[in-house]
C-alpha positions as CSV (number, residue, x, y, z in Angstrom):
1,M,0.0,0.0,0.0
2,K,1.3,3.5,-0.9
3,K,0.6,6.6,1.1
4,D,-0.5,9.6,-1.0
5,D,1.3,12.1,1.2
6,C,4.6,10.1,1.5
7,I,7.5,11.6,-0.5
8,F,9.4,8.2,-0.5
9,C,6.3,6.4,-1.8
10,K,6.3,8.9,-4.7
11,L,10.1,8.5,-5.3
12,A,10.1,4.7,-5.1
13,N,7.1,4.4,-7.4
14,G,8.3,6.8,-10.1
15,V,5.6,9.5,-9.3
16,I,8.5,12.0,-8.7
17,P,11.5,11.6,-11.0
18,T,14.8,10.9,-9.3
19,N,18.2,9.3,-9.9
20,V,17.4,5.6,-9.8
21,V,20.4,3.3,-9.2
22,Y,18.4,0.0,-9.2
23,E,14.8,-1.0,-9.4
24,D,12.8,-4.3,-9.1
25,E,9.2,-5.1,-8.3
26,E,9.6,-4.4,-4.6
27,F,12.4,-1.8,-4.2
28,T,13.9,1.2,-5.7
29,V,17.4,2.4,-4.9
30,I,18.0,6.1,-5.4
31,M,20.9,8.5,-5.0
32,D,20.4,10.6,-1.8
33,A,19.5,14.2,-2.7
34,A,21.8,15.5,0.1
35,P,24.6,12.8,0.2
36,A,27.0,12.3,3.0
37,T,29.6,11.0,0.6
38,K,30.0,10.2,-3.2
39,G,27.5,7.5,-4.0
40,H,25.3,7.8,-0.9
41,S,22.1,6.0,-1.9
42,L,18.8,4.8,-0.3
43,V,17.1,1.4,-0.5
44,I,13.4,2.2,-0.4
45,P,10.6,-0.4,-0.5
46,K,7.8,0.5,-2.9
47,E,5.2,-0.5,-0.3
48,H,4.9,2.0,2.6
49,F,6.2,0.9,6.0
50,S,6.8,3.7,8.5
51,D,9.9,2.0,10.2
52,I,11.4,-1.3,11.3
53,Y,8.5,-1.8,13.8
54,D,6.0,-1.7,10.9
55,I,7.8,-3.7,8.1
56,D,7.3,-7.4,7.8
57,E,10.3,-9.7,8.3
58,E,10.3,-11.1,4.7
59,T,10.5,-7.6,3.2
60,L,13.0,-6.5,5.8
61,G,15.2,-9.5,4.9
62,K,15.0,-8.7,1.2
63,A,15.9,-5.0,1.9
64,F,19.1,-6.0,3.7
65,K,20.0,-8.6,1.1
66,L,19.7,-5.9,-1.5
67,S,21.7,-3.6,0.6
68,K,24.6,-6.1,0.7
69,K,24.3,-6.6,-3.1
70,M,24.5,-2.8,-3.6
71,A,27.3,-2.3,-1.2
72,V,29.5,-4.9,-2.9
73,S,28.7,-3.4,-6.3
74,M,29.2,0.2,-5.2
75,T,32.5,-0.7,-3.5
76,D,33.8,-2.2,-6.7
77,K,32.6,0.6,-8.9
78,L,33.5,3.6,-6.7
79,G,36.7,2.3,-5.1
80,C,35.6,3.3,-1.6
81,H,37.6,2.1,1.4
82,G,34.6,1.1,3.6
83,F,30.9,1.2,3.9
84,N,28.2,2.3,6.3
85,I,24.7,0.7,6.1
86,V,22.4,2.8,8.3
87,Q,18.8,2.4,9.2
88,N,17.1,5.0,11.6
89,N,13.8,4.5,13.4
90,K,11.8,7.2,15.0
91,E,12.7,10.9,15.2
92,V,14.9,10.5,18.3
93,A,17.1,8.1,16.4
94,G,17.5,10.4,13.4
95,Q,14.6,9.3,11.2
96,T,13.4,12.3,9.2
97,V,11.3,10.6,6.5
98,F,8.8,8.2,8.0
99,H,9.0,5.6,5.3
100,F,11.4,2.7,6.0
101,H,14.6,3.1,4.1
102,I,18.3,2.0,4.4
103,H,21.2,4.4,3.8
104,L,24.1,3.0,1.8
105,I,27.0,5.3,2.5
106,P,30.3,4.5,0.8
107,R,33.2,5.6,2.9
108,Y,36.5,7.1,1.7
109,N,39.7,7.9,3.6
110,D,39.5,11.5,4.8
111,D,35.8,11.9,3.6
112,G,35.2,14.1,6.7
113,Q,32.2,12.1,7.9
114,K,31.7,10.7,11.4
115,I,29.0,8.2,11.9
116,G,28.9,6.9,15.4
117,W,28.2,7.6,19.1
118,S,29.9,8.4,22.3
119,P,30.5,5.3,24.3
120,K,29.2,5.2,27.9
121,S,30.6,3.3,30.9
122,P,27.7,1.7,32.8
123,S,28.5,-0.1,36.1
124,K,28.5,-3.9,36.2
125,E,25.2,-3.7,38.1
126,E,23.6,-1.5,35.4
127,Q,24.8,-3.8,32.7
128,E,23.4,-6.8,34.5
129,E,20.0,-5.1,35.0
130,I,19.8,-4.2,31.4
131,L,20.8,-7.7,30.3
132,N,18.1,-9.2,32.4
133,K,15.5,-6.8,30.9
134,I,16.4,-7.4,27.2
135,K,17.6,-11.0,27.1
136,I,15.3,-13.1,25.0
137,K,14.8,-16.6,26.5
């Protein structure tokens, strides 16, 4: 199902023209309009899913399989030195377009980008408490 007011539904389904890198029945891969590095692209399902909590596992698996295929191809063709595959969920985590998508970001030596976080140092007790909360049994 597509959403009429979703920009990524329109891009993925050809309603709005864009730079398409790859397309099949379920996905469109486009170049990011405001790229972090040379070749930065987005894997976008043609069906609307707001985020990882909304997408079904089969489509999610296909999206990440396609991400690997694209990363291998882009690394070969662009000669990048590494690769970030990034997927944000909810505004607090950096999601700005609420249609599930995966960022493919080729990395180059001295590209000036920093994708990461500041490590914390929880106590052993805090770690154990968190482990007990999130462990799947």
